N, C-alpha and C positions, 0 to 999 in steps of 0.2 A: 687139364686133359693132355695126355702124352700122345704125340704123333710119331710116325716113323722118322728115324734119324735122317733118312735120305731127303726128306722134304727141306731140310736146312740147306741142301746143296742146289735147290731148284731156284732159278732166277725168274725173271718176268720180262715182258715187253713193255717198256716204260711209256711208249706212245699211248697205250690204253689208259695208263695212270693219269697222264696229262689230259687226255680226252675227258676223263671223269671230272677233272677240275674245271675244264671248259664248260661242260654241261651244267655243273653247279653254278658257275658264274652267270651263265645265260639264264638260268632259272631265277637268279637274283636281279635280272633285268640288264645285265651287262651285254654290250654288243662286242663279242669276241670274234676276231678273225683267226681261224685255226690253220696252221701249216704243219700240224703234228702227225696226222694220219696219212699213211701211204695208200690211198684208195682213189681210183679214178672217179671223177665226179660225173662221168657219163653213165647213161643207162645201158643195160644189156641190150644188144641189138634185137629187134622185133622177131627176126627169123629164128633166133635161138630161143626166145621166150615161147614162141608159137610151137616149136618142136617139143618143148617140155609140156605145154598144155595138151598137145595132141597125145603125147605119151600117157599122161594122166587119164585123158578121156578113153584111151585104148586100154586102160587098166594095167599099165606098166607100173604097178605100185607095190609089187611083192619083192621078196628077197631075190638077190642075184648072187653069183659066185663072189667070194671074198675079194678076189683080185680084179673084179670088174666083168662086165658083159663081154663075151667073146667078140662081138661085132665092134664094140667100142675099143677094145684092146687092139684089134686089127687096124682100126682107123688111126689110133695113136701110133702104132708101129709104122704104118705107112708115112705118117706125117714126120716122125723123127728120122726115118730112113732118108726121106727127101731133104729135110732141112739140115741134117747133120752129116749127110754123105756116108752113112754107115748102114749095115744090113741088120735091121731089127725085126724080130718076129713076135708073135703074140705071147710067146713064153717068156719074153723079156720085159713085159709090161705089168705093173701093178697100179691099179686105180685106187685113190684114197680120197678122203674128205679134205682136200686141200694139199698144198705142197708141204706144209708143216709136218703132217704125220709121216711122210716119207723121210724127212730129216730125222724125226724121232725114231722111227723103226730102223733106219740104217745104222744109226749110232748104237742102238740097242743090239743090233745083230753083229756088229764088228768090234766094239770096244769093250774089253773086260776091265774090271777094276785094276788100276795100276797102269793100264795101257795109255799111250799118249795120242792125242789128236790135235792137229794143227788147224787153226781157224783164222780168218782175216780179222784184223783189228785196226781201226773201227770196223764193225760188221754187224750183221743181223744178230741180235742178242741171244736168240734161241740156240745158236750153235754152241756157245760156251755153256749155256744153262744145261743142256741135255748131256754134254760131255761130263760135266761135273755130277749130274744127277745119277749117271750109271756108274760112278766111281772112277772115271778116267781122269787123266791129267790134261787140262785144257792149256795148250801152248799157243800163245798169240803170235801171229805173223804180221808185223807192222806194215800198214799201208801208208805210203809217204806222199805228202802233197807235192814235193819236189819231183816226184815221178808220175804225176797225174793220178795219184792214189793207186799206184801199183806198188810192188815190193822189190826189195833188193834180193836178187837170186842168191847171193852169198849168205845173206841172213837165213834164207830158207834152208840152204845146205847145212848151215851150222846148227839149226835147231832140230833137224831130223836126227833121230837116234834109233837104236835097235828096238825101242819100245813103241816107235811110231806106227800106228795101225791105219791112220786115216788123215788125209789132208782135205780140208774143205775150201772150195773156192766159190766165188760169186761174181758173175760178170754178165751184163752190166751190174753194177754193185749198189747195194743199199748199205750205208747212207750216202755215199759220195758221188754216185753217178759215174764212177770210173769204169774203164773197160780194159780188160787184160788183152794184151796184144798176142799175136801168134807166136812171137818170140818168147813171151812170158809162159805161154802154154807149153811150148817145146821144152823149156827149162824144167817146168813142173813134171812133165811127162818123163823126162830123162831120169829125174830123181825117183819117180814112182816105179818105173820099170827096173831100175838098178836095185832098188831097196824093197821091191815087192809090196808097195803101199797102195791101198785103195784111195781113189779120189771121189769125193762127193761134190758134184758140180751143180750148184744152184743156178739154173738158167731161166728163172721165172720172168726175167725182164728181157729175154732174148729178142723179142719183137719190137721193143721200145728202144730204138737205136737211131741216133741222129748223125753220127760221124763214124767213119771206118766201117768195118764189117764184123758181124758176129762170127766167132769161131768157138766151136765146142772142143774141149780137150779129148772127148771121145773119138774125134776124127784123127787124132794123132796116131802114128803107127803103134800097134800093140796095146792101145789104151782102151779099146771098147770093153774088154772083159774086166778091166780094173776101174772103170768109171760107173758111178751111179748118177744118172741125170735126174734132177728134180725140175719139174715144170708143171704148169697148170693153166687155169682159165681166169683166175682172179684179176690179173693186171691187163692182159692182152684183150680180153673180151668184157671187161668191167663186170665180172661175176663174183665179186668178193663174198657176197652173202650166200652164194650157191654152194660154197665149200666143196670144191672139186679140183684135184690135182692128180699127178701120176709120177711114178718113178720108172726108170729104165735101167736095168742091170743085167748081169749074166744070169743064166737060168737058175743056177743053184742059189744065188743070193736073192733073186726074185721070189723063189719059193719060201725062203725064210721070212722075208718082208711080208709076204702075203699071209703067212701063218700068224705073224704078229698082228696084222690087221684083223684076221679071223678071231683072235682072242680079244681084241679091243673094240672094234666097230661092227663086226660081222660083215658088213659090206657098205659100199657107198650108195647113196640114194639112187634108185633105179631110173626114175624118169629124168633125173638130172643128166644121166649118161647119154640119153637120147639127145638132149640139148647139146652135150659135148660133141656128139657126132656131127650135128648140124654146124656147130661153131667151126670145126676143123675142115669140113667139106663144103660149107656154104660160101656165100660172098664174103670177101674180106675188105670191101671198100670202107666200112665203118671203122675197122681197125686202122686202116691207112689214114683216114680222116682224123682219128683220135691222136695218132702219132704226129701228124702235121700240126695239130693244135698244141700238143705238148712241146714241140720244137719252138713254136712261136712264144709260148709261155716261158720256156727256158731262157730264150734270148732276152725277153723282157725282164725277168727276175734277176738275171745275172747283171744286166746293166744297172738296174735300180740298186742292187746290193753294193756294187762297186762305187756307187755315188754316195754311200753312207760313210761318214768319217770313222776310221778305225776298222772298216770291213774290207776284206779282200776275197774275191770269189773266182775260182776257176770255172770254166764252162764245161759242164758234164757232157759226156758222150752218149749216155743212155739213162734208162730208168726215168723217174720224175722227181729227183731230189737234187738240191744244191747243198753244199757243205762249206759255207764261207768260213774263212779264218777271221776270228773276232778277237784275237789276242790284244791288239792295240785298243780296241773299243773297251774291253774289260779294264785295261790299265787306265784309260781316260776316265772311266766311270768309277774307278776305285774298287772294282770287283775282283775277288781273288780268282774266280774261274767262270766258265760259261754257265754253270748251274745257277749262279747268282744272277747272271744276265737273263737266263731263261725265266726265272721267277719275276725279275723286274719287268721284263717285257709283257708277261702275262697280267700282272696285277697293276702295273702303272701304264703300260702301253696298249693293253687290250688285244694283245697278239700272242698266240701260242706257237712256240717253237720247241725243239728238243736240243738239249745240251749234248756235247760229244760223248759224255759218260753214259748216255742212254744206249750206247753202242759198244760197250766194253770199257773196262778200266784202262786208264792211260798206259801206254807202253813205257818201258824203261827209257829214260832220257827224253820222253816226249814233253815238251814245254809249251806247245802252242794250244790255243783254245779255239774250238769250233762249235757251231750249231748246225742242225739240219732243218731245212724247210722243204716240205713237199709242195710242189707246184701243181698238184692235181686238184686245182681249184680255179675259179674263173679269173680272167684277166682283171676284171674289176676288183676282185678281192686282192689280187696281187698288188695292184697299184695302190689301193687304200691301205693294205696291210704294211707294205714297205714304207709308205708315207708315215704311218704311225711309228714304225721302228725308227725311222730317220729322226722324227721329232723327239722320241724318247731318248735316243742315244745322243743327239746333238744339243738338246736343250734342257738337260737335267739341271 
């Protein structure tokens, strides 16, 4: 059977592939500790769940406008205005079934075949996948361990061309936990304003921050109209399965993104949006408690990783991932790369991690090896999982 040629350009999120292997091994009776999926292990707060239940009981189960309920959009606009220090209105908001559709629609709306889009590498793999899918040219921007997994401004300047239509940034970042500084954002904003380039700013981890302060590029002078903010409820409120996110953009682009949603999803689940209103306007103490727990887990896992022979791990400033350098460990074990280490740890160590290449092909001249671990799991799992890794790495 022949399929459309464009499907050959579509990538995937490897975390779910590894999760499938984990599930199969567990079905065979294996006790696998998984660090592969970026999903909070907390439950959605009760007040949010109760808001959805009330909405269902009130029969809020019908269609709603493609871009979202007006009340919800106003709530989001107020939230973004307050947290980013910009003036956002209802007309700038599009609600979608998660943050991922906003990424998908934005790239579809802005990138023509042959256009170039710059994305962080290593980074969330869907950026590169969708750029390629629409026929654009995906241009990697290397994130460097030596810079705390930020980038070299000169490199960014050198890869921008007359064909560049979009620059994607993500801060705090998946997979490294790195945070772009205000100086980084100023440098990107200068390039964007001088070259008339849109910025897609993935801010899904903006509330999960341990050091420094969160800054949105939309707050930079003259950048609000050039910025598309992606945010949502999955990470901050432990609502991954609810599938609800939103985009913030200028009015004209928001209309185009909303039209794409109209053609694809019709609308986002109605009663979920009432839960979203409660999430943003209700008590935030459970969010604060979750972040506090993540900070403690971060400190724990970083210390344990740095105690493993051949491992070296920076302390991330946000999100819930660590990205240790495992170059020496791979050499010690006779592995050519982190992919072999990933397989070894899964089948010999009973621990699931993700190799660096799950987050984009290696950059030119990149010789180091990394793995990603999500510490969105219990301290007990972290202690036992890292003990297994240490045994597997040091006692082969």
